[in-house]
Residue, then its C-alpha position, 0 to 999 in steps of 0.5 A: m451144231s445140233n438141231w433139236y426138235q421137241g416132240k409131244i406124243r399122246y396115247q391112251q392107257q388104262d388106269e387101275k379102275g379100267r378107265n382109259k386115261t390120256i397120257n401126254e409125254t414130251y421128248l427132245v430129239d437131235a435130227v437134221s430135219y423135221t422128217d428125220a426128227e419124226a422118224r427118229m421119235y417113232k423108232a425110239i418110242a414105238s418099242n415101248i408104246p406101240d399105239f401113240h400119236l405124235s401131236k406136236l413137233a417143233r424146233m427148239k433153239l438150244a446152244e448146248v445140251f449137257f448130259i450128266d451120266e449119273g444125273s437125274e431124269i429131270w431136265y432143266k432149261a437154263k438161259v445163260q447170257y454171255i457178256a461181251f464188249d461191243e467195240k462199235t458202241q463201246k458198251e457191254k452187250k449181253i448175248p442170250y443162249n438156251m441150254l439144257i441140263n439134267a439134275d436132281n434139283p435146281l441147285e444141283a442144275y445150277n452148280l453143274l451148269k456153272e462147272r460145265l461153263g467154267s470161267v472162260q468168259d463172263y456170263q450170267i445164268t439168268d433163268l433155270n426152269i424145270t421142263n416136262i421133257l421125259e427123254v433126250i434122244p441124241y444123234d448117234e453118228k455110229e448108228e447112222k453110219l451102220k444104217h447107211g453102210n461103209f460107203k464114202p462120199l464121192a468127194e472123199v474118194l476123189a480127194s484120196q485118189e488125187a492125194e495118191 
């Protein structure tokens, strides 16, 4: 399961009249901890914006993030309630989940989300709100393996030796 962290950065930029203007931007990063999220944000953003300040970093509870390859850069946060039957109380129970999807407009976001969720279970999409997230930085397993080399964990090496 992914751990998503929402980071807000602040930096100064000159406008057309030569005045400094404060810019605030929000990013979402998939990381294993706050420290990892901060490091990944600095790595991703520093190439474009050399002098910025990370003003806020908070965990964001998301059940799923849907990346639409040819979708918009606008991100929508959806609240989806799955309807389950509770055997103990003999009543329907609604279990809320937050999800994120990129689309051009709310209608497209709703339709894409409905398409991704399918008809496996009963659910209701109760909220769909635009976010101020500028970019989503997913966890790239290949990149992490390259960073740490081709070393196998000790448990894997021992298990393969025992199998032989």
